[in-house]
PQR file of N, CA, C, O and H, with PARSE charges and radii, in Angstrom:
ATOM      1  N   MET A   1      33.742  16.879  -5.739 -0.4000 1.5000
ATOM      2  CA  MET A   1      34.326  18.656  -5.587 -0.0000 2.0000
ATOM      3  C   MET A   1      33.671  19.003  -3.966  0.5500 1.7000
ATOM      4  O   MET A   1      32.484  19.174  -3.689 -0.5500 1.4000
ATOM      5  N   PRO A   2      35.042  19.047  -2.879 -0.5600 1.5000
ATOM      6  CA  PRO A   2      34.619  19.271  -1.568  0.2800 2.0000
ATOM      7  C   PRO A   2      33.335  20.075  -1.446  0.5500 1.7000
ATOM      8  O   PRO A   2      32.630  20.562  -2.330 -0.5500 1.4000
ATOM      9  N   ARG A   3      33.188  20.093   0.143 -0.4000 1.5000
ATOM     10  CA  ARG A   3      31.666  20.468   0.258 -0.0000 2.0000
ATOM     11  C   ARG A   3      32.779  21.702   1.365  0.5500 1.7000
ATOM     12  O   ARG A   3      33.732  21.585   2.134 -0.5500 1.4000
ATOM     13  H   ARG A   3      33.761  19.698   0.861  0.4000 1.0000
ATOM     14  N   LEU A   4      31.797  22.972   0.748 -0.4000 1.5000
ATOM     15  CA  LEU A   4      32.013  24.210   1.271 -0.0000 2.0000
ATOM     16  C   LEU A   4      32.071  24.158   3.327  0.5500 1.7000
ATOM     17  O   LEU A   4      31.540  23.331   4.069 -0.5500 1.4000
ATOM     18  H   LEU A   4      31.023  23.066   0.123  0.4000 1.0000
ATOM     19  N   VAL A   5      32.953  25.426   3.704 -0.4000 1.5000
ATOM     20  CA  VAL A   5      33.291  24.470   5.494 -0.0000 2.0000
ATOM     21  C   VAL A   5      32.281  25.355   6.116  0.5500 1.7000
ATOM     22  O   VAL A   5      32.319  26.576   5.965 -0.5500 1.4000
ATOM     23  H   VAL A   5      33.384  26.098   3.101  0.4000 1.0000
ATOM     24  N   GLY A   6      31.270  24.676   6.897 -0.4000 1.5000
ATOM     25  CA  GLY A   6      30.494  25.352   6.978 -0.0000 2.0000
ATOM     26  C   GLY A   6      28.976  25.065   6.843  0.5500 1.7000
ATOM     27  O   GLY A   6      28.192  25.443   7.713 -0.5500 1.4000
ATOM     28  H   GLY A   6      31.239  23.684   7.020  0.4000 1.0000
ATOM     29  N   ASN A   7      28.543  24.334   5.647 -0.4000 1.5000
ATOM     30  CA  ASN A   7      27.396  23.914   4.508 -0.0000 2.0000
ATOM     31  C   ASN A   7      27.084  22.863   5.954  0.5500 1.7000
ATOM     32  O   ASN A   7      27.704  22.968   7.013 -0.5500 1.4000
ATOM     33  H   ASN A   7      29.180  24.027   4.940  0.4000 1.0000
ATOM     34  N   ARG A   8      26.236  22.095   5.742 -0.4000 1.5000
ATOM     35  CA  ARG A   8      25.984  21.207   6.149 -0.0000 2.0000
ATOM     36  C   ARG A   8      25.317  19.949   5.473  0.5500 1.7000
ATOM     37  O   ARG A   8      24.447  20.258   4.659 -0.5500 1.4000
ATOM     38  H   ARG A   8      25.732  22.010   4.882  0.4000 1.0000
ATOM     39  N   SER A   9      25.489  18.885   5.597 -0.4000 1.5000
ATOM     40  CA  SER A   9      24.322  17.955   4.416 -0.0000 2.0000
ATOM     41  C   SER A   9      23.244  18.210   4.898  0.5500 1.7000
ATOM     42  O   SER A   9      22.979  18.433   6.080 -0.5500 1.4000
ATOM     43  H   SER A   9      26.196  18.634   6.259  0.4000 1.0000
ATOM     44  N   HIS A  10      22.297  18.185   3.652 -0.4000 1.5000
ATOM     45  CA  HIS A  10      20.663  17.557   4.357 -0.0000 2.0000
ATOM     46  C   HIS A  10      20.547  16.043   3.763  0.5500 1.7000
ATOM     47  O   HIS A  10      19.813  15.689   2.841 -0.5500 1.4000
ATOM     48  H   HIS A  10      22.511  18.004   2.692  0.4000 1.0000
ATOM     49  N   ALA A  11      21.700  15.013   4.721 -0.4000 1.5000
ATOM     50  CA  ALA A  11      20.667  13.358   4.436 -0.0000 2.0000
ATOM     51  C   ALA A  11      20.084  13.238   5.115  0.5500 1.7000
ATOM     52  O   ALA A  11      19.266  12.348   4.881 -0.5500 1.4000
ATOM     53  H   ALA A  11      22.297  15.300   5.470  0.4000 1.0000
ATOM     54  N   GLY A  12      19.963  13.819   6.253 -0.4000 1.5000
ATOM     55  CA  GLY A  12      18.605  13.539   7.577 -0.0000 2.0000
ATOM     56  C   GLY A  12      17.162  14.139   7.108  0.5500 1.7000
ATOM     57  O   GLY A  12      16.071  13.752   7.526 -0.5500 1.4000
ATOM     58  H   GLY A  12      20.628  14.541   6.443  0.4000 1.0000
ATOM     59  N   ALA A  13      17.398  15.195   6.123 -0.4000 1.5000
ATOM     60  CA  ALA A  13      15.716  15.683   5.095 -0.0000 2.0000
ATOM     61  C   ALA A  13      15.305  14.519   4.702  0.5500 1.7000
ATOM     62  O   ALA A  13      14.267  13.984   5.091 -0.5500 1.4000
ATOM     63  H   ALA A  13      18.284  15.509   5.783  0.4000 1.0000
ATOM     64  N   ASN A  14      16.472  13.839   3.529 -0.4000 1.5000
ATOM     65  CA  ASN A  14      16.326  13.384   2.622 -0.0000 2.0000
ATOM     66  C   ASN A  14      15.837  12.016   3.478  0.5500 1.7000
ATOM     67  O   ASN A  14      14.771  11.620   3.007 -0.5500 1.4000
ATOM     68  H   ASN A  14      17.315  14.273   3.213  0.4000 1.0000
ATOM     69  N   ILE A  15      16.123  11.503   4.163 -0.4000 1.5000
ATOM     70  CA  ILE A  15      15.809  10.257   5.014 -0.0000 2.0000
ATOM     71  C   ILE A  15      14.589   9.838   5.242  0.5500 1.7000
ATOM     72  O   ILE A  15      13.895   8.836   5.067 -0.5500 1.4000
ATOM     73  H   ILE A  15      16.988  11.825   4.546  0.4000 1.0000
ATOM     74  N   THR A  16      14.512  11.178   5.803 -0.4000 1.5000
ATOM     75  CA  THR A  16      13.034  11.726   6.912 -0.0000 2.0000
ATOM     76  C   THR A  16      11.711  11.464   5.742  0.5500 1.7000
ATOM     77  O   THR A  16      10.659  10.870   5.981 -0.5500 1.4000
ATOM     78  H   THR A  16      15.076  11.991   5.945  0.4000 1.0000
ATOM     79  N   ILE A  17      12.179  12.177   4.269 -0.4000 1.5000
ATOM     80  CA  ILE A  17      11.198  12.153   3.419 -0.0000 2.0000
ATOM     81  C   ILE A  17      10.946  10.894   2.773  0.5500 1.7000
ATOM     82  O   ILE A  17       9.737  10.682   2.680 -0.5500 1.4000
ATOM     83  H   ILE A  17      13.033  12.659   4.075  0.4000 1.0000
ATOM     84  N   ILE A  18      11.907   9.687   2.138 -0.4000 1.5000
ATOM     85  CA  ILE A  18      11.605   9.024   1.502 -0.0000 2.0000
ATOM     86  C   ILE A  18      10.739   7.700   2.847  0.5500 1.7000
ATOM     87  O   ILE A  18       9.910   6.862   2.490 -0.5500 1.4000
ATOM     88  H   ILE A  18      12.889   9.859   2.214  0.4000 1.0000
ATOM     89  N   ILE A  19      11.412   7.932   4.854 -0.4000 1.5000
ATOM     90  CA  ILE A  19      10.337   7.171   4.850 -0.0000 2.0000
ATOM     91  C   ILE A  19       9.071   6.923   5.285  0.5500 1.7000
ATOM     92  O   ILE A  19       8.529   6.016   5.917 -0.5500 1.4000
ATOM     93  H   ILE A  19      12.085   8.613   5.143  0.4000 1.0000
ATOM     94  N   ILE A  20       8.575   8.431   4.563 -0.4000 1.5000
ATOM     95  CA  ILE A  20       7.111   8.942   4.970 -0.0000 2.0000
ATOM     96  C   ILE A  20       6.491   8.396   3.698  0.5500 1.7000
ATOM     97  O   ILE A  20       5.392   7.853   3.580 -0.5500 1.4000
ATOM     98  H   ILE A  20       9.015   9.168   4.050  0.4000 1.0000
ATOM     99  N   LEU A  21       7.276   8.608   2.901 -0.4000 1.5000
ATOM    100  CA  LEU A  21       6.649   8.572   1.615 -0.0000 2.0000
ATOM    101  C   LEU A  21       6.518   6.813   1.115  0.5500 1.7000
ATOM    102  O   LEU A  21       5.685   6.413   0.302 -0.5500 1.4000
ATOM    103  H   LEU A  21       8.168   9.048   2.997  0.4000 1.0000
ATOM    104  N   ILE A  22       7.641   5.848   1.883 -0.4000 1.5000
ATOM    105  CA  ILE A  22       7.076   4.356   2.043 -0.0000 2.0000
ATOM    106  C   ILE A  22       6.196   4.409   2.646  0.5500 1.7000
ATOM    107  O   ILE A  22       5.146   4.507   2.012 -0.5500 1.4000
ATOM    108  H   ILE A  22       8.317   6.173   2.544  0.4000 1.0000
ATOM    109  N   ALA A  23       6.093   4.373   4.315 -0.4000 1.5000
ATOM    110  CA  ALA A  23       5.163   4.595   5.255 -0.0000 2.0000
ATOM    111  C   ALA A  23       3.568   4.434   4.788  0.5500 1.7000
ATOM    112  O   ALA A  23       2.737   3.548   4.989 -0.5500 1.4000
ATOM    113  H   ALA A  23       6.947   4.293   4.830  0.4000 1.0000
ATOM    114  N   THR A  24       3.512   6.280   3.748 -0.4000 1.5000
ATOM    115  CA  THR A  24       2.192   6.238   3.180 -0.0000 2.0000
ATOM    116  C   THR A  24       1.938   5.473   1.895  0.5500 1.7000
ATOM    117  O   THR A  24       0.782   5.287   1.516 -0.5500 1.4000
ATOM    118  H   THR A  24       4.187   6.999   3.585  0.4000 1.0000
ATOM    119  N   PHE A  25       2.910   5.056   1.263 -0.4000 1.5000
ATOM    120  CA  PHE A  25       2.525   3.813  -0.160 -0.0000 2.0000
ATOM    121  C   PHE A  25       2.061   2.569   0.799  0.5500 1.7000
ATOM    122  O   PHE A  25       1.067   1.980   0.372 -0.5500 1.4000
ATOM    123  H   PHE A  25       3.849   5.207   1.572  0.4000 1.0000
ATOM    124  N   GLY A  26       2.728   1.964   2.283 -0.4000 1.5000
ATOM    125  CA  GLY A  26       2.338   1.294   2.970 -0.0000 2.0000
ATOM    126  C   GLY A  26       0.646   0.885   3.206  0.5500 1.7000
ATOM    127  O   GLY A  26       0.007  -0.125   2.912 -0.5500 1.4000
ATOM    128  H   GLY A  26       3.535   2.442   2.630  0.4000 1.0000
ATOM    129  N   VAL A  27       0.313   2.019   3.798 -0.4000 1.5000
ATOM    130  CA  VAL A  27      -0.518   2.434   3.940 -0.0000 2.0000
ATOM    131  C   VAL A  27      -1.745   2.758   3.414  0.5500 1.7000
ATOM    132  O   VAL A  27      -2.795   2.618   4.042 -0.5500 1.4000
ATOM    133  H   VAL A  27       0.832   2.840   4.037  0.4000 1.0000
ATOM    134  N   LEU A  28      -1.635   3.361   1.827 -0.4000 1.5000
ATOM    135  CA  LEU A  28      -2.443   2.939   0.860 -0.0000 2.0000
ATOM    136  C   LEU A  28      -2.808   0.953   0.799  0.5500 1.7000
ATOM    137  O   LEU A  28      -3.803   0.241   0.937 -0.5500 1.4000
ATOM    138  H   LEU A  28      -0.783   3.474   1.317  0.4000 1.0000
ATOM    139  N   LEU A  29      -1.317   0.741   0.509 -0.4000 1.5000
ATOM    140  CA  LEU A  29      -1.588  -0.853   0.006 -0.0000 2.0000
ATOM    141  C   LEU A  29      -2.598  -1.584   1.202  0.5500 1.7000
ATOM    142  O   LEU A  29      -3.123  -2.643   0.857 -0.5500 1.4000
ATOM    143  H   LEU A  29      -0.509   1.319   0.397  0.4000 1.0000
ATOM    144  N   GLU A  30      -2.825  -1.192   2.267 -0.4000 1.5000
ATOM    145  CA  GLU A  30      -3.156  -2.291   2.615 -0.0000 2.0000
ATOM    146  C   GLU A  30      -4.849  -1.443   2.642  0.5500 1.7000
ATOM    147  O   GLU A  30      -5.886  -2.097   2.756 -0.5500 1.4000
ATOM    148  H   GLU A  30      -2.399  -0.332   2.547  0.4000 1.0000
ATOM    149  N   TYR A  31      -4.823   0.253   2.499 -0.4000 1.5000
ATOM    150  CA  TYR A  31      -6.297   0.025   2.959 -0.0000 2.0000
ATOM    151  C   TYR A  31      -6.772  -0.770   1.695  0.5500 1.7000
ATOM    152  O   TYR A  31      -7.760  -1.499   1.787 -0.5500 1.4000
ATOM    153  H   TYR A  31      -3.981   0.785   2.406  0.4000 1.0000
ATOM    154  N   PHE A  32      -6.246  -0.674   0.790 -0.4000 1.5000
ATOM    155  CA  PHE A  32      -7.053  -1.074  -1.234 -0.0000 2.0000
ATOM    156  C   PHE A  32      -6.973  -2.731  -0.873  0.5500 1.7000
ATOM    157  O   PHE A  32      -7.491  -3.619  -1.550 -0.5500 1.4000
ATOM    158  H   PHE A  32      -5.443  -0.082   0.715  0.4000 1.0000
ATOM    159  N   GLY A  33      -6.251  -2.898   0.275 -0.4000 1.5000
ATOM    160  CA  GLY A  33      -6.934  -4.282   0.138 -0.0000 2.0000
ATOM    161  C   GLY A  33      -5.638  -5.291  -0.049  0.5500 1.7000
ATOM    162  O   GLY A  33      -5.676  -6.410   0.462 -0.5500 1.4000
ATOM    163  H   GLY A  33      -5.831  -2.176   0.826  0.4000 1.0000
ATOM    164  N   VAL A  34      -4.444  -4.830  -0.831 -0.4000 1.5000
ATOM    165  CA  VAL A  34      -3.611  -5.779  -1.518 -0.0000 2.0000
ATOM    166  C   VAL A  34      -2.712  -6.646  -0.327  0.5500 1.7000
ATOM    167  O   VAL A  34      -2.525  -7.858  -0.212 -0.5500 1.4000
ATOM    168  H   VAL A  34      -4.413  -3.920  -1.246  0.4000 1.0000
ATOM    169  N   VAL A  35      -2.117  -5.180   0.721 -0.4000 1.5000
ATOM    170  CA  VAL A  35      -2.088  -6.682   2.078 -0.0000 2.0000
ATOM    171  C   VAL A  35      -2.462  -6.534   2.913  0.5500 1.7000
ATOM    172  O   VAL A  35      -2.580  -5.423   3.429 -0.5500 1.4000
ATOM    173  H   VAL A  35      -2.269  -4.196   0.627  0.4000 1.0000
ATOM    174  N   ASP A  36      -2.905  -7.888   3.539 -0.4000 1.5000
ATOM    175  CA  ASP A  36      -3.812  -7.333   4.780 -0.0000 2.0000
ATOM    176  C   ASP A  36      -2.912  -8.197   6.056  0.5500 1.7000
ATOM    177  O   ASP A  36      -2.900  -9.400   6.317 -0.5500 1.4000
ATOM    178  H   ASP A  36      -2.810  -8.791   3.120  0.4000 1.0000
ATOM    179  N   ILE A  37      -2.152  -6.978   6.737 -0.4000 1.5000
ATOM    180  CA  ILE A  37      -1.308  -6.578   7.673 -0.0000 2.0000
ATOM    181  C   ILE A  37      -2.439  -6.674   9.143  0.5500 1.7000
ATOM    182  O   ILE A  37      -2.606  -7.615   9.919 -0.5500 1.4000
ATOM    183  H   ILE A  37      -2.162  -6.001   6.526  0.4000 1.0000
ATOM    184  N   VAL A  38      -3.052  -5.368   9.118 -0.4000 1.5000
ATOM    185  CA  VAL A  38      -4.096  -5.124  10.402 -0.0000 2.0000
ATOM    186  C   VAL A  38      -5.762  -5.689   9.623  0.5500 1.7000
ATOM    187  O   VAL A  38      -6.289  -5.303   8.579 -0.5500 1.4000
ATOM    188  H   VAL A  38      -2.916  -4.604   8.487  0.4000 1.0000
ATOM    189  N   PRO A  39      -6.149  -6.541  10.462 -0.5600 1.5000
ATOM    190  CA  PRO A  39      -7.335  -7.238  10.478  0.2800 2.0000
ATOM    191  C   PRO A  39      -8.470  -6.074  10.083  0.5500 1.7000
ATOM    192  O   PRO A  39      -8.375  -4.984  10.646 -0.5500 1.4000
ATOM    193  N   GLY A  40      -9.372  -6.266   9.271 -0.4000 1.5000
ATOM    194  CA  GLY A  40     -10.276  -4.811   9.784 -0.0000 2.0000
ATOM    195  C   GLY A  40     -10.296  -3.500   9.797  0.5500 1.7000
ATOM    196  O   GLY A  40     -11.066  -2.735  10.379 -0.5500 1.4000
ATOM    197  H   GLY A  40      -9.448  -7.151   8.813  0.4000 1.0000
ATOM    198  N   PHE A  41      -8.834  -3.160   8.688 -0.4000 1.5000
ATOM    199  CA  PHE A  41      -8.356  -1.945   8.669 -0.0000 2.0000
ATOM    200  C   PHE A  41      -8.560  -1.855   6.626  0.5500 1.7000
ATOM    201  O   PHE A  41      -8.057  -2.543   5.738 -0.5500 1.4000
ATOM    202  H   PHE A  41      -8.209  -3.781   8.215  0.4000 1.0000
ATOM    203  N   GLY A  42      -9.520  -0.678   6.589 -0.4000 1.5000
ATOM    204  CA  GLY A  42      -9.437  -1.264   5.254 -0.0000 2.0000
ATOM    205  C   GLY A  42     -10.897  -0.696   4.435  0.5500 1.7000
ATOM    206  O   GLY A  42     -11.821  -0.086   4.973 -0.5500 1.4000
ATOM    207  H   GLY A  42      -9.929  -0.119   7.311  0.4000 1.0000
ATOM    208  N   ARG A  43     -10.786  -1.106   2.945 -0.4000 1.5000
ATOM    209  CA  ARG A  43     -12.192  -0.876   1.981 -0.0000 2.0000
ATOM    210  C   ARG A  43     -12.695  -2.311   2.588  0.5500 1.7000
ATOM    211  O   ARG A  43     -12.056  -3.168   3.198 -0.5500 1.4000
ATOM    212  H   ARG A  43     -10.035  -1.601   2.508  0.4000 1.0000
ATOM    213  N   GLU A  44     -14.222  -2.256   2.156 -0.4000 1.5000
ATOM    214  CA  GLU A  44     -14.993  -3.862   2.369 -0.0000 2.0000
ATOM    215  C   GLU A  44     -14.020  -4.469   1.675  0.5500 1.7000
ATOM    216  O   GLU A  44     -12.921  -4.895   2.029 -0.5500 1.4000
ATOM    217  H   GLU A  44     -14.741  -1.560   1.660  0.4000 1.0000
ATOM    218  N   GLY A  45     -14.802  -4.445   0.200 -0.4000 1.5000
ATOM    219  CA  GLY A  45     -13.654  -5.254  -1.005 -0.0000 2.0000
ATOM    220  C   GLY A  45     -12.595  -4.996  -0.873  0.5500 1.7000
ATOM    221  O   GLY A  45     -11.925  -4.172  -0.250 -0.5500 1.4000
ATOM    222  H   GLY A  45     -15.695  -4.099  -0.087  0.4000 1.0000
ATOM    223  N   ARG A  46     -12.418  -6.000  -1.707 -0.4000 1.5000
ATOM    224  CA  ARG A  46     -11.201  -5.328  -2.214 -0.0000 2.0000
ATOM    225  C   ARG A  46     -10.881  -4.715  -3.705  0.5500 1.7000
ATOM    226  O   ARG A  46     -11.603  -4.708  -4.701 -0.5500 1.4000
ATOM    227  H   ARG A  46     -12.963  -6.670  -2.213  0.4000 1.0000
ATOM    228  N   TYR A  47      -9.436  -4.159  -3.502 -0.4000 1.5000
ATOM    229  CA  TYR A  47      -9.406  -3.058  -5.222 -0.0000 2.0000
ATOM    230  C   TYR A  47      -9.242  -4.413  -6.132  0.5500 1.7000
ATOM    231  O   TYR A  47     -10.085  -4.655  -6.997 -0.5500 1.4000
ATOM    232  H   TYR A  47      -8.849  -4.164  -2.693  0.4000 1.0000
ATOM    233  N   PHE A  48      -8.183  -5.244  -5.920 -0.4000 1.5000
ATOM    234  CA  PHE A  48      -7.927  -6.650  -6.688 -0.0000 2.0000
ATOM    235  C   PHE A  48      -9.051  -7.237  -6.760  0.5500 1.7000
ATOM    236  O   PHE A  48      -9.847  -6.836  -5.911 -0.5500 1.4000
ATOM    237  H   PHE A  48      -7.498  -5.047  -5.218  0.4000 1.0000
ATOM    238  N   GLN A  49      -9.473  -8.120  -7.517 -0.4000 1.5000
ATOM    239  CA  GLN A  49      -9.715  -9.332  -7.298 -0.0000 2.0000
ATOM    240  C   GLN A  49      -9.266 -10.362  -7.620  0.5500 1.7000
ATOM    241  O   GLN A  49      -8.874 -10.529  -8.774 -0.5500 1.4000
ATOM    242  H   GLN A  49      -8.826  -8.446  -8.207  0.4000 1.0000
ATOM    243  N   LEU A  50      -9.197 -11.398  -6.623 -0.4000 1.5000
ATOM    244  CA  LEU A  50      -8.133 -12.109  -6.871 -0.0000 2.0000
ATOM    245  C   LEU A  50      -8.729 -13.143  -7.602  0.5500 1.7000
ATOM    246  O   LEU A  50      -9.912 -13.481  -7.553 -0.5500 1.4000
ATOM    247  H   LEU A  50      -9.516 -11.262  -5.685  0.4000 1.0000
ATOM    248  N   LYS A  51      -7.562 -13.769  -8.491 -0.4000 1.5000
ATOM    249  CA  LYS A  51      -8.185 -14.805  -8.907 -0.0000 2.0000
ATOM    250  C   LYS A  51      -8.367 -16.219  -8.731  0.5500 1.7000
ATOM    251  O   LYS A  51      -9.034 -16.853  -9.548 -0.5500 1.4000
ATOM    252  H   LYS A  51      -6.601 -13.495  -8.531  0.4000 1.0000
ATOM    253  N   SER A  52      -7.662 -16.942  -7.423 -0.4000 1.5000
ATOM    254  CA  SER A  52      -7.796 -17.615  -6.681 -0.0000 2.0000
ATOM    255  C   SER A  52      -9.305 -17.751  -6.113  0.5500 1.7000
ATOM    256  O   SER A  52     -10.032 -18.744  -6.156 -0.5500 1.4000
ATOM    257  H   SER A  52      -7.120 -16.426  -6.759  0.4000 1.0000
ATOM    258  N   GLN A  53      -9.557 -16.534  -5.593 -0.4000 1.5000
ATOM    259  CA  GLN A  53     -11.068 -16.105  -5.005 -0.0000 2.0000
ATOM    260  C   GLN A  53     -12.072 -16.711  -5.513  0.5500 1.7000
ATOM    261  O   GLN A  53     -11.859 -16.486  -6.704 -0.5500 1.4000
ATOM    262  H   GLN A  53      -8.966 -15.727  -5.558  0.4000 1.0000
ATOM    263  N   LEU A  54     -13.085 -17.364  -5.478 -0.4000 1.5000
ATOM    264  CA  LEU A  54     -14.468 -17.664  -6.084 -0.0000 2.0000
ATOM    265  C   LEU A  54     -15.457 -17.054  -5.825  0.5500 1.7000
ATOM    266  O   LEU A  54     -15.736 -16.622  -4.707 -0.5500 1.4000
ATOM    267  H   LEU A  54     -13.258 -17.547  -4.511  0.4000 1.0000
ATOM    268  N   THR A  55     -16.099 -16.941  -6.795 -0.4000 1.5000
ATOM    269  CA  THR A  55     -16.927 -15.825  -7.036 -0.0000 2.0000
ATOM    270  C   THR A  55     -18.367 -16.396  -6.210  0.5500 1.7000
ATOM    271  O   THR A  55     -18.261 -17.584  -5.905 -0.5500 1.4000
ATOM    272  H   THR A  55     -15.872 -17.292  -7.703  0.4000 1.0000
ATOM    273  N   ASN A  56     -19.394 -15.895  -5.891 -0.4000 1.5000
ATOM    274  CA  ASN A  56     -21.012 -16.720  -6.256 -0.0000 2.0000
ATOM    275  C   ASN A  56     -21.199 -17.360  -7.137  0.5500 1.7000
ATOM    276  O   ASN A  56     -21.850 -18.403  -7.063 -0.5500 1.4000
ATOM    277  H   ASN A  56     -19.480 -14.930  -6.139  0.4000 1.0000
ATOM    278  N   GLU A  57     -20.825 -17.037  -7.910 -0.4000 1.5000
ATOM    279  CA  GLU A  57     -21.194 -16.888 -10.041 -0.0000 2.0000
ATOM    280  C   GLU A  57     -20.815 -18.453 -10.220  0.5500 1.7000
ATOM    281  O   GLU A  57     -21.487 -19.418 -10.586 -0.5500 1.4000
ATOM    282  H   GLU A  57     -20.296 -16.190  -7.970  0.4000 1.0000
ATOM    283  N   GLN A  58     -19.600 -18.328  -9.855 -0.4000 1.5000
ATOM    284  CA  GLN A  58     -18.929 -19.754  -9.769 -0.0000 2.0000
ATOM    285  C   GLN A  58     -18.813 -20.997  -9.092  0.5500 1.7000
ATOM    286  O   GLN A  58     -18.425 -22.122  -9.406 -0.5500 1.4000
ATOM    287  H   GLN A  58     -19.054 -17.545  -9.558  0.4000 1.0000
ATOM    288  N   VAL A  59     -19.401 -20.300  -7.764 -0.4000 1.5000
ATOM    289  CA  VAL A  59     -19.590 -21.686  -6.744 -0.0000 2.0000
ATOM    290  C   VAL A  59     -21.609 -22.136  -6.982  0.5500 1.7000
ATOM    291  O   VAL A  59     -22.060 -23.281  -6.949 -0.5500 1.4000
ATOM    292  H   VAL A  59     -19.717 -19.386  -7.509  0.4000 1.0000
ATOM    293  N   THR A  60     -22.270 -21.107  -7.157 -0.4000 1.5000
ATOM    294  CA  THR A  60     -23.800 -22.037  -7.867 -0.0000 2.0000
ATOM    295  C   THR A  60     -23.618 -22.276  -9.257  0.5500 1.7000
ATOM    296  O   THR A  60     -24.103 -23.387  -9.476 -0.5500 1.4000
ATOM    297  H   THR A  60     -21.904 -20.177  -7.183  0.4000 1.0000
ATOM    298  N   GLU A  61     -22.983 -21.598 -10.714 -0.4000 1.5000
ATOM    299  CA  GLU A  61     -22.492 -21.690 -11.460 -0.0000 2.0000
ATOM    300  C   GLU A  61     -23.897 -21.139 -12.142  0.5500 1.7000
ATOM    301  O   GLU A  61     -24.314 -21.639 -13.186 -0.5500 1.4000
ATOM    302  H   GLU A  61     -22.589 -20.697 -10.536  0.4000 1.0000
ATOM    303  N   GLN A  62     -24.624 -20.019 -11.435 -0.4000 1.5000
ATOM    304  CA  GLN A  62     -26.221 -19.049 -11.815 -0.0000 2.0000
ATOM    305  C   GLN A  62     -26.006 -17.659 -11.757  0.5500 1.7000
ATOM    306  O   GLN A  62     -25.826 -16.956 -10.762 -0.5500 1.4000
ATOM    307  H   GLN A  62     -24.286 -19.612 -10.586  0.4000 1.0000
ATOM    308  N   PRO A  63     -26.048 -17.348 -12.948 -0.5600 1.5000
ATOM    309  CA  PRO A  63     -26.119 -15.678 -12.324  0.2800 2.0000
ATOM    310  C   PRO A  63     -26.352 -15.166 -11.429  0.5500 1.7000
ATOM    311  O   PRO A  63     -27.005 -16.027 -10.839 -0.5500 1.4000
ATOM    312  N   ASN A  64     -26.288 -13.575 -10.226 -0.4000 1.5000
ATOM    313  CA  ASN A  64     -27.209 -13.376  -9.455 -0.0000 2.0000
ATOM    314  C   ASN A  64     -28.154 -12.309 -10.092  0.5500 1.7000
ATOM    315  O   ASN A  64     -27.807 -11.310 -10.723 -0.5500 1.4000
ATOM    316  H   ASN A  64     -25.758 -12.875 -10.706  0.4000 1.0000
ATOM    317  N   GLN A  65     -29.603 -12.786  -9.754 -0.4000 1.5000
ATOM    318  CA  GLN A  65     -30.586 -11.944 -10.070 -0.0000 2.0000
ATOM    319  C   GLN A  65     -30.669 -10.842  -9.285  0.5500 1.7000
ATOM    320  O   GLN A  65     -31.543 -10.001  -9.492 -0.5500 1.4000
ATOM    321  H   GLN A  65     -29.885 -13.597  -9.242  0.4000 1.0000
TER
END
């Protein structure tokens, strides 16, 4: 169906909202340590423990006291 004469498209607003959502999602991934693009940004510990990283217990084979 053709667009009515005089009505504007809202494509610019939709693209702006999508870009803001993608940027927010990227910042959250960086903050929680899923990606590490900016060194020193985010939480101290990783939110998701990587399986390839050894913990202190695995290295010493003794439980932490």
